C-alpha atoms as an extended CHARMM CRD file, in Angstrom:
* protein
*
       148  EXT
         1         1  MET       CA             10.0140000000       89.1170000000      -13.0280000000  PROA      1               0.0000000000
         2         2  ILE       CA              8.1590000000       86.2130000000      -14.6890000000  PROA      2               0.0000000000
         3         3  HSD       CA              7.9100000000       84.3870000000      -11.3550000000  PROA      3               0.0000000000
         4         4  ARG       CA              6.2200000000       87.4450000000       -9.7790000000  PROA      4               0.0000000000
         5         5  PHE       CA              3.7700000000       87.5790000000      -12.6900000000  PROA      5               0.0000000000
         6         6  GLU       CA              2.8960000000       83.9020000000      -12.2920000000  PROA      6               0.0000000000
         7         7  ALA       CA              2.5650000000       84.1780000000       -8.5150000000  PROA      7               0.0000000000
         8         8  PHE       CA              0.4230000000       87.3180000000       -8.7800000000  PROA      8               0.0000000000
         9         9  VAL       CA             -1.9140000000       86.0960000000      -11.5150000000  PROA      9               0.0000000000
        10        10  THR       CA             -2.2850000000       82.6210000000      -10.0390000000  PROA      10              0.0000000000
        11        11  GLY       CA             -2.8760000000       83.9920000000       -6.5310000000  PROA      11              0.0000000000
        12        12  ILE       CA             -5.4310000000       86.5710000000       -7.6540000000  PROA      12              0.0000000000
        13        13  THR       CA             -7.2050000000       84.0690000000       -9.9040000000  PROA      13              0.0000000000
        14        14  LEU       CA             -7.4310000000       81.4150000000       -7.1760000000  PROA      14              0.0000000000
        15        15  CYS       CA             -8.7130000000       84.0050000000       -4.6670000000  PROA      15              0.0000000000
        16        16  TYR       CA            -11.2940000000       85.2420000000       -7.1690000000  PROA      16              0.0000000000
        17        17  LYS       CA            -12.5100000000       81.7230000000       -7.9370000000  PROA      17              0.0000000000
        18        18  SER       CA            -12.7510000000       80.9260000000       -4.2270000000  PROA      18              0.0000000000
        19        19  ILE       CA            -14.7020000000       84.1290000000       -3.5940000000  PROA      19              0.0000000000
        20        20  GLN       CA            -17.1080000000       83.3110000000       -6.4360000000  PROA      20              0.0000000000
        21        21  ARG       CA            -17.6650000000       79.7840000000       -5.0680000000  PROA      21              0.0000000000
        22        22  ILE       CA            -18.1660000000       81.0830000000       -1.5150000000  PROA      22              0.0000000000
        23        23  LYS       CA            -20.6930000000       83.7270000000       -2.6250000000  PROA      23              0.0000000000
        24        24  SER       CA            -22.5640000000       81.2050000000       -4.7480000000  PROA      24              0.0000000000
        25        25  MET       CA            -22.5930000000       78.5900000000       -1.9810000000  PROA      25              0.0000000000
        26        26  GLU       CA            -23.7130000000       81.0150000000        0.7150000000  PROA      26              0.0000000000
        27        27  MET       CA            -26.3490000000       82.8380000000       -1.3650000000  PROA      27              0.0000000000
        28        28  THR       CA            -28.1340000000       79.6710000000       -2.5240000000  PROA      28              0.0000000000
        29        29  GLU       CA            -29.9250000000       79.3880000000        0.8240000000  PROA      29              0.0000000000
        30        30  PHE       CA            -31.5500000000       82.7940000000        0.1580000000  PROA      30              0.0000000000
        31        31  GLY       CA            -32.6200000000       81.8180000000       -3.3450000000  PROA      31              0.0000000000
        32        32  LEU       CA            -30.0220000000       84.1840000000       -4.8140000000  PROA      32              0.0000000000
        33        33  ARG       CA            -26.8320000000       83.9820000000       -6.8440000000  PROA      33              0.0000000000
        34        34  GLY       CA            -23.3530000000       85.0910000000       -5.8960000000  PROA      34              0.0000000000
        35        35  ASN       CA            -23.5590000000       88.5400000000       -7.4950000000  PROA      35              0.0000000000
        36        36  HSD       CA            -26.4700000000       89.3960000000       -5.2060000000  PROA      36              0.0000000000
        37        37  ALA       CA            -24.1770000000       89.2330000000       -2.1600000000  PROA      37              0.0000000000
        38        38  MET       CA            -22.3680000000       92.4510000000       -2.9420000000  PROA      38              0.0000000000
        39        39  CYS       CA            -25.6010000000       94.2940000000       -3.7640000000  PROA      39              0.0000000000
        40        40  LEU       CA            -27.0510000000       93.3060000000       -0.3870000000  PROA      40              0.0000000000
        41        41  TYR       CA            -23.7820000000       94.2180000000        1.3400000000  PROA      41              0.0000000000
        42        42  PHE       CA            -23.6240000000       97.7240000000       -0.1440000000  PROA      42              0.0000000000
        43        43  LEU       CA            -27.3460000000       98.3780000000        0.3560000000  PROA      43              0.0000000000
        44        44  LEU       CA            -27.1030000000       97.3270000000        4.0080000000  PROA      44              0.0000000000
        45        45  HSD       CA            -24.2440000000       99.7680000000        4.5630000000  PROA      45              0.0000000000
        46        46  ASN       CA            -26.0320000000      102.5790000000        2.6950000000  PROA      46              0.0000000000
        47        47  PRO       CA            -29.4960000000      102.6910000000        4.3040000000  PROA      47              0.0000000000
        48        48  GLN       CA            -30.3970000000      105.8870000000        2.4130000000  PROA      48              0.0000000000
        49        49  GLY       CA            -30.3490000000      103.7520000000       -0.7330000000  PROA      49              0.0000000000
        50        50  MET       CA            -28.1660000000      103.6500000000       -3.8140000000  PROA      50              0.0000000000
        51        51  THR       CA            -28.7490000000      103.9870000000       -7.5110000000  PROA      51              0.0000000000
        52        52  ALA       CA            -28.2040000000      101.0390000000       -9.8300000000  PROA      52              0.0000000000
        53        53  SER       CA            -25.3100000000      102.9810000000      -11.3610000000  PROA      53              0.0000000000
        54        54  GLN       CA            -23.6510000000      103.3710000000       -7.9670000000  PROA      54              0.0000000000
        55        55  LEU       CA            -24.1390000000       99.6720000000       -7.2420000000  PROA      55              0.0000000000
        56        56  SER       CA            -22.7510000000       98.7870000000      -10.6470000000  PROA      56              0.0000000000
        57        57  LYS       CA            -19.5850000000      100.7330000000       -9.9500000000  PROA      57              0.0000000000
        58        58  LEU       CA            -19.0950000000       99.4460000000       -6.3870000000  PROA      58              0.0000000000
        59        59  CYS       CA            -19.8630000000       95.8340000000       -7.3030000000  PROA      59              0.0000000000
        60        60  ALA       CA            -17.6790000000       96.0250000000      -10.4400000000  PROA      60              0.0000000000
        61        61  GLU       CA            -20.5720000000       94.5930000000      -12.4560000000  PROA      61              0.0000000000
        62        62  ASP       CA            -22.1780000000       95.9150000000      -15.6120000000  PROA      62              0.0000000000
        63        63  LYS       CA            -25.4940000000       97.7320000000      -15.3420000000  PROA      63              0.0000000000
        64        64  ALA       CA            -27.4360000000       94.9020000000      -16.9760000000  PROA      64              0.0000000000
        65        65  ALA       CA            -26.2160000000       92.3950000000      -14.3640000000  PROA      65              0.0000000000
        66        66  ILE       CA            -27.1130000000       94.7940000000      -11.5450000000  PROA      66              0.0000000000
        67        67  SER       CA            -30.5220000000       95.4290000000      -13.0810000000  PROA      67              0.0000000000
        68        68  ARG       CA            -31.2100000000       91.6730000000      -13.1950000000  PROA      68              0.0000000000
        69        69  ALA       CA            -29.9570000000       91.2270000000       -9.6330000000  PROA      69              0.0000000000
        70        70  LEU       CA            -32.1930000000       94.0490000000       -8.3820000000  PROA      70              0.0000000000
        71        71  ALA       CA            -35.2010000000       92.5800000000      -10.2060000000  PROA      71              0.0000000000
        72        72  ASP       CA            -34.5350000000       89.1950000000       -8.5520000000  PROA      72              0.0000000000
        73        73  MET       CA            -34.1700000000       90.7570000000       -5.1070000000  PROA      73              0.0000000000
        74        74  GLN       CA            -37.2820000000       92.8810000000       -5.6090000000  PROA      74              0.0000000000
        75        75  LYS       CA            -39.3390000000       89.7440000000       -6.4180000000  PROA      75              0.0000000000
        76        76  LEU       CA            -38.1420000000       88.2060000000       -3.1370000000  PROA      76              0.0000000000
        77        77  GLY       CA            -38.9760000000       91.3740000000       -1.2000000000  PROA      77              0.0000000000
        78        78  TYR       CA            -35.3590000000       92.2250000000       -0.3160000000  PROA      78              0.0000000000
        79        79  VAL       CA            -35.2850000000       95.6390000000       -2.0280000000  PROA      79              0.0000000000
        80        80  THR       CA            -37.6300000000       98.3090000000       -3.3070000000  PROA      80              0.0000000000
        81        81  VAL       CA            -36.8870000000       99.4790000000       -6.8270000000  PROA      81              0.0000000000
        82        82  PRO       CA            -38.5580000000      102.7230000000       -7.8910000000  PROA      82              0.0000000000
        83        83  GLN       CA            -40.4820000000      102.7500000000      -11.1550000000  PROA      83              0.0000000000
        84        84  GLY       CA            -39.2680000000      104.9110000000      -14.0020000000  PROA      84              0.0000000000
        85        85  SER       CA            -35.6010000000      105.7960000000      -14.2630000000  PROA      85              0.0000000000
        86        86  ARG       CA            -34.0300000000      102.8330000000      -12.4930000000  PROA      86              0.0000000000
        87        87  TYR       CA            -30.4600000000      104.0790000000      -12.7960000000  PROA      87              0.0000000000
        88        88  ARG       CA            -31.0850000000      107.4700000000      -11.1780000000  PROA      88              0.0000000000
        89        89  ALA       CA            -33.5100000000      106.5790000000       -8.3860000000  PROA      89              0.0000000000
        90        90  ALA       CA            -32.2930000000      105.1440000000       -5.0900000000  PROA      90              0.0000000000
        91        91  VAL       CA            -32.8950000000      101.4430000000       -4.5170000000  PROA      91              0.0000000000
        92        92  CYS       CA            -33.5460000000      100.7510000000       -0.8450000000  PROA      92              0.0000000000
        93        93  ILE       CA            -33.2020000000       97.6280000000        1.2100000000  PROA      93              0.0000000000
        94        94  THR       CA            -36.3650000000       96.3410000000        2.9300000000  PROA      94              0.0000000000
        95        95  PRO       CA            -36.5260000000       95.0030000000        6.4990000000  PROA      95              0.0000000000
        96        96  LEU       CA            -36.4720000000       91.4580000000        5.0850000000  PROA      96              0.0000000000
        97        97  GLY       CA            -33.5110000000       92.4140000000        2.9040000000  PROA      97              0.0000000000
        98        98  ARG       CA            -31.7630000000       93.9340000000        5.9140000000  PROA      98              0.0000000000
        99        99  GLU       CA            -32.2060000000       90.6390000000        7.7570000000  PROA      99              0.0000000000
       100       100  LYS       CA            -30.7200000000       88.6630000000        4.8500000000  PROA      100             0.0000000000
       101       101  ALA       CA            -27.9500000000       91.2300000000        4.3280000000  PROA      101             0.0000000000
       102       102  SER       CA            -27.0220000000       90.9880000000        8.0050000000  PROA      102             0.0000000000
       103       103  SER       CA            -26.5500000000       87.2460000000        7.4830000000  PROA      103             0.0000000000
       104       104  VAL       CA            -24.4020000000       88.0280000000        4.4350000000  PROA      104             0.0000000000
       105       105  ASP       CA            -22.3890000000       90.4710000000        6.5640000000  PROA      105             0.0000000000
       106       106  ARG       CA            -21.7270000000       87.7600000000        9.1500000000  PROA      106             0.0000000000
       107       107  MET       CA            -20.7730000000       85.3190000000        6.3990000000  PROA      107             0.0000000000
       108       108  ILE       CA            -18.3410000000       87.8620000000        4.9260000000  PROA      108             0.0000000000
       109       109  GLU       CA            -16.7920000000       88.4300000000        8.3570000000  PROA      109             0.0000000000
       110       110  GLU       CA            -16.2830000000       84.6920000000        8.8430000000  PROA      110             0.0000000000
       111       111  TRP       CA            -14.7320000000       84.1290000000        5.4160000000  PROA      111             0.0000000000
       112       112  VAL       CA            -12.4720000000       87.1870000000        5.6300000000  PROA      112             0.0000000000
       113       113  SER       CA            -11.2420000000       85.9660000000        9.0280000000  PROA      113             0.0000000000
       114       114  ALA       CA            -10.6370000000       82.4890000000        7.6260000000  PROA      114             0.0000000000
       115       115  GLY       CA             -8.7990000000       83.8930000000        4.6070000000  PROA      115             0.0000000000
       116       116  GLY       CA             -6.5220000000       86.0300000000        6.7500000000  PROA      116             0.0000000000
       117       117  GLU       CA             -5.8140000000       83.3630000000        9.3250000000  PROA      117             0.0000000000
       118       118  GLY       CA             -2.1770000000       83.3840000000       10.4070000000  PROA      118             0.0000000000
       119       119  LEU       CA             -1.5400000000       86.9870000000        9.3310000000  PROA      119             0.0000000000
       120       120  SER       CA             -0.5450000000       89.6250000000       11.8390000000  PROA      120             0.0000000000
       121       121  GLU       CA             -2.3560000000       92.9670000000       11.7770000000  PROA      121             0.0000000000
       122       122  GLU       CA              0.7690000000       94.5420000000       10.2750000000  PROA      122             0.0000000000
       123       123  GLU       CA              0.9200000000       91.9220000000        7.5060000000  PROA      123             0.0000000000
       124       124  ARG       CA             -2.7870000000       92.4100000000        6.8090000000  PROA      124             0.0000000000
       125       125  GLU       CA             -2.3580000000       96.1910000000        6.6210000000  PROA      125             0.0000000000
       126       126  VAL       CA              0.6180000000       95.9050000000        4.2480000000  PROA      126             0.0000000000
       127       127  PHE       CA             -1.2740000000       93.4000000000        2.0860000000  PROA      127             0.0000000000
       128       128  TYR       CA             -4.3510000000       95.5890000000        1.6260000000  PROA      128             0.0000000000
       129       129  LYS       CA             -2.2650000000       98.7060000000        1.0500000000  PROA      129             0.0000000000
       130       130  SER       CA             -0.1960000000       96.8600000000       -1.5630000000  PROA      130             0.0000000000
       131       131  LEU       CA             -3.2530000000       95.3610000000       -3.2430000000  PROA      131             0.0000000000
       132       132  SER       CA             -4.8800000000       98.8030000000       -3.4750000000  PROA      132             0.0000000000
       133       133  ARG       CA             -1.7080000000      100.2850000000       -4.9510000000  PROA      133             0.0000000000
       134       134  ILE       CA             -1.3380000000       97.4950000000       -7.5170000000  PROA      134             0.0000000000
       135       135  SER       CA             -4.9990000000       97.8190000000       -8.5140000000  PROA      135             0.0000000000
       136       136  ALA       CA             -4.7570000000      101.6020000000       -8.8820000000  PROA      136             0.0000000000
       137       137  ASN       CA             -1.5110000000      101.3100000000      -10.8750000000  PROA      137             0.0000000000
       138       138  LEU       CA             -3.0070000000       98.7650000000      -13.2570000000  PROA      138             0.0000000000
       139       139  GLN       CA             -6.1350000000      100.8770000000      -13.7650000000  PROA      139             0.0000000000
       140       140  GLN       CA             -4.0340000000      103.9900000000      -14.4140000000  PROA      140             0.0000000000
       141       141  ASN       CA             -1.8400000000      102.1540000000      -16.8870000000  PROA      141             0.0000000000
       142       142  LEU       CA             -4.9130000000      100.8430000000      -18.6950000000  PROA      142             0.0000000000
       143       143  GLU       CA             -6.2660000000      104.3860000000      -18.9720000000  PROA      143             0.0000000000
       144       144  ASN       CA             -2.9000000000      105.6450000000      -20.2560000000  PROA      144             0.0000000000
       145       145  HSD       CA             -2.7780000000      102.7780000000      -22.7560000000  PROA      145             0.0000000000
       146       146  LYS       CA             -6.2650000000      103.6230000000      -24.0720000000  PROA      146             0.0000000000
       147       147  GLU       CA             -5.1960000000      107.2220000000      -24.6590000000  PROA      147             0.0000000000
       148       148  ASN       CA             -2.1930000000      106.1870000000      -26.7810000000  PROA      148             0.0000000000
């Protein structure tokens, strides 16, 4: 049991650190930080726009971090952020932002391919299904723990 814990935590931590370094490295050329990558990704794939709250949830970032990221991207002309209630109004990606986000999309595709190199489609499917189950189980157990 302990060995599984060590393997799981070490594996997840190393993957997370690699992902953070990749996002940071790749986003520097756009004058952005790593947390901007996911905002651009989700905005590209939701052309109708998204609220800051929706982005916060999908990016697993707090609202303050998303607000700062959106302000940065607005200054660079990558997104339009409505005035007033920032968390309820849809933030939209601009044509320039779409161009940058498309580059981010290609970068994500390359890194995901590199990370999964040597895995069969069946192994990849089992991995993602298992990871989703583990994540959901941990979240559910956290919720149950809070209630007790």
